[in-house]
N, C-alpha and C positions, 0 to 999 in steps of 0.2 A: 211575109216573114220579117221576125225580129232581125233587125241588123246591129251586129256590134263588132269591136274591134279589140285587138289586143296589142300592146305596146311592149316589146320585148326584142333587145339585139341579140341577147345570147342565144346562139343554136340550141346547145343543150336544153336550158331551162325552155325554151320556144317548144321544142318537141314533149317535153314532159307535161307543158299545160295543153297541147293540141290532143295527146292521148288521153289526158283524164276530163278534158271536157267533150270529146267526142263519146267516152265510156257514159259520162252524165248524160248527153243528151241521147243516147241509144237507150238507156234505162229507163230514162222518164218520156222515153218517146216524142221528145221535142226536136224542133230544127231552128236553127240559126243561119244567117248569114254572115259568116264570121270574115271579118277582115284582118290580116297581119301586117303590123309596122314592124319592119325589122332593121330599119336606119334611123338615126335621127329625122323629126319632120320638121318641114318650114311651115309657115303659114298658109303660104300658097298651095301646097299640096294639102294640109288638112280642111283647107275651105272647101275643096272637091267633095271631101266626104262627111264633114262635120254634121251638117244637118240629117244625115240617113240615120245616125247611130242612136240608139236606144240606151247603150251603155256600153262601156270600155274598161278593160283591166288594164291597169297601166302598172309597169315597174318603177320602183323608187331607187333600184341599186345604181343608178346614175342620174345626175342631175338634169339631162335632157328629160327624163319622165316625168319630173316635176313640171317643166317648162311645157311639154306636151300637155299635161292634165289642164293647166293652166290657160292654155290656148283653147282646148277643146271646150272646155266652160265657157270661155268668152265668146265662142262662136255657135254652142247650142247649150244655154244653160238648162235643158230640160235632159240631158244626157246623164244619166247615172255613172258614177265614177267608183272604181273598185282599185284600190293602192295596193300593192305588195312590196315585199323585201324579202329576199333569201336568206340576209344576215340579221340576227334579232337585233331590234333599236326600237327606239320610242316613234311610232308611227302617229302622227298628230293631225289632225284635220287641217288639209291645205287651202280648202276652198267654202265658201260660203254656200256649199250644197250639203249632201249626208254622206258622204264619201264611205265606202267600207275599207277595212285596212287588215291585212292579215300578214302573217309570215308563211312564206311557199318553202315549208320543210318537203325534203325529196323523200318522203316516205308515206305510208298510209295515211297517217294523222294530216300531212299535208294535202293529200288528195282530199280527205274528208272535209277538210277547211275549205279548200277552194269549192268544192262542189256544194258546202251549204251556202257559200258566199253566192253562187249562181241561182241557186233554189230562192233564194233571198230576193234577187235582184228580179228575176223573171216573177216570182208570184207578185211582188210590188209594181211591175210594171202591168201585168194583167189585170189587176185591181184598180189602176190609177184612172182619176177621172179625166185626166186630159189629153188621154189616149183613146184612139180607136180600136177595140180587139176583137179579132176575129179568129176562130180555131175551125179550121175544115178539114177536110178528109187528106189534103197534100200539106197541111201544117199549120203554125201559128203564126198570125199576122198581127203586128202591133206599129200605129202610125198615130204620132202627134194629129190631135185633131186640128191644129191651127195649119198645117200643111196640106190639109184638105181641100181643094177647090170647089167639087162638086161630085156626087155621085149619080151613076147613070146605068139605069136599068135597061138590059137587054136579053129579054125571053128570061131564062134561067140565071142568066149571070148578071151580075153588077161591076159596073167598071169605076174604080176608084180614081179618081183624077188627083195628081198633087202639083203642089207648087213648084217642085223640084223637075215636074216633066214625067216624071215616071208613074206608069199606072199600075193599078193591081186589079187582076180579074178574080172576081169570086163566085163560087156557084151557090147562089143565094137569091132568092127575090128582094126587093127593095124594103118591103114593109118591115120584116124581121131586123133590118138592120138600122131602121130609124130611132129605137128607142136608146141605141148606142152612143148616139151624137148629143149634142148640148143644144142648149137655146139659141147658139149663133146660127144652126143649122134650120133654112127655110124650105118647107115642100111647094115646090113651083109647078108641078107637071105630075101625072101618075109614073113618070120615068125619070123625073129628076129632083134631087135635092142639091142646093147650091149653099156655100158657106156666105153668111151675109157679108163678112168683113171683106170679101174679095168683090161684092157687087159694086162697081163704078156707077151706074145709071141705070135706068128703065124706060124702054121705049114702049111708051104705052100705045101706040098707034101699030107699031108691029108685035106687040107682046111679049117681047124679048128682054131679059137682063143680060147687060153688057159686064164683062167681069174687067177687072183692072189689066189682065194677062190679054185681052182681046178676044177672048172666047165670048158667043152670045148663043145663051139658051133659051129656048121655047117656055114662056108659060101660057099653061092650057086656062081657056075657060071657065074650067070647074074650079080651079084654084085661083084664079086672077084675083079676085076680090080678097082673099084671106092671104094671100102672099104679099099683095100691095101693103095692106095693112099692118103686117108683120114686118116687112122690110123699113116701113116709117117709123113705126116704134123701136126697131133696134136702131136705127140711123138715129133717131132723137136721144137713145139712151148715150149712144157713142158720142154724140156732140156736148150733152151734159157732163160724162167723164172727162173729155178733153179740156172743158171750161173750167171745171173743178182743180183739175190739175195746173192749169195756166193760172187760176188764184190762189192755189197754195202756194 
């Protein structure tokens, strides 16, 4: 499920946002895991949640909102940002991302503008190439590909294991999900697809790949040759990129 956040300290404005956002989600049959930041946030607190967020709606009516946006962007550059103010003023892009900006008028036009921004962000997220997107019967899920360690098939379900330690269980087979991944992912078993960026070593004797976090995943005989060749090629590409960066 897509995780988003709202940064707003004014209780009255917060309730208005909640009402309009819930109305939009019901109309569009969408689900969001919404986190509400109702006080000034410290770096320590935001670090706990930043990597989980796909987008954030942030008030600029107080200086603390701008600081929260800058901090969030630094901790998670992939997070989409939408800034707003209740009072008319010049809203200039504050970060080297593509923030949305709008006036939160407390009438129907304000509601329409907020819901338009939500729709634009969700549409962008669902079509983004750097995200794993899945829409099932229970809701819509959106995870940055870089955060996925591996996918594991379990009969009619697939477990998506992430770097944050949180898992996602999808009612699906593994094969239909494979095209939604990118070139960094390698099939190593009929039940496993691994993100090569997290592969630390290959145990040839035991037919295992060991991940940087300590996990060991089986490599089947049927996939061993192709998987090893692909992992070697990706490792060589990564070394070439690192060498080019160093030389530049």
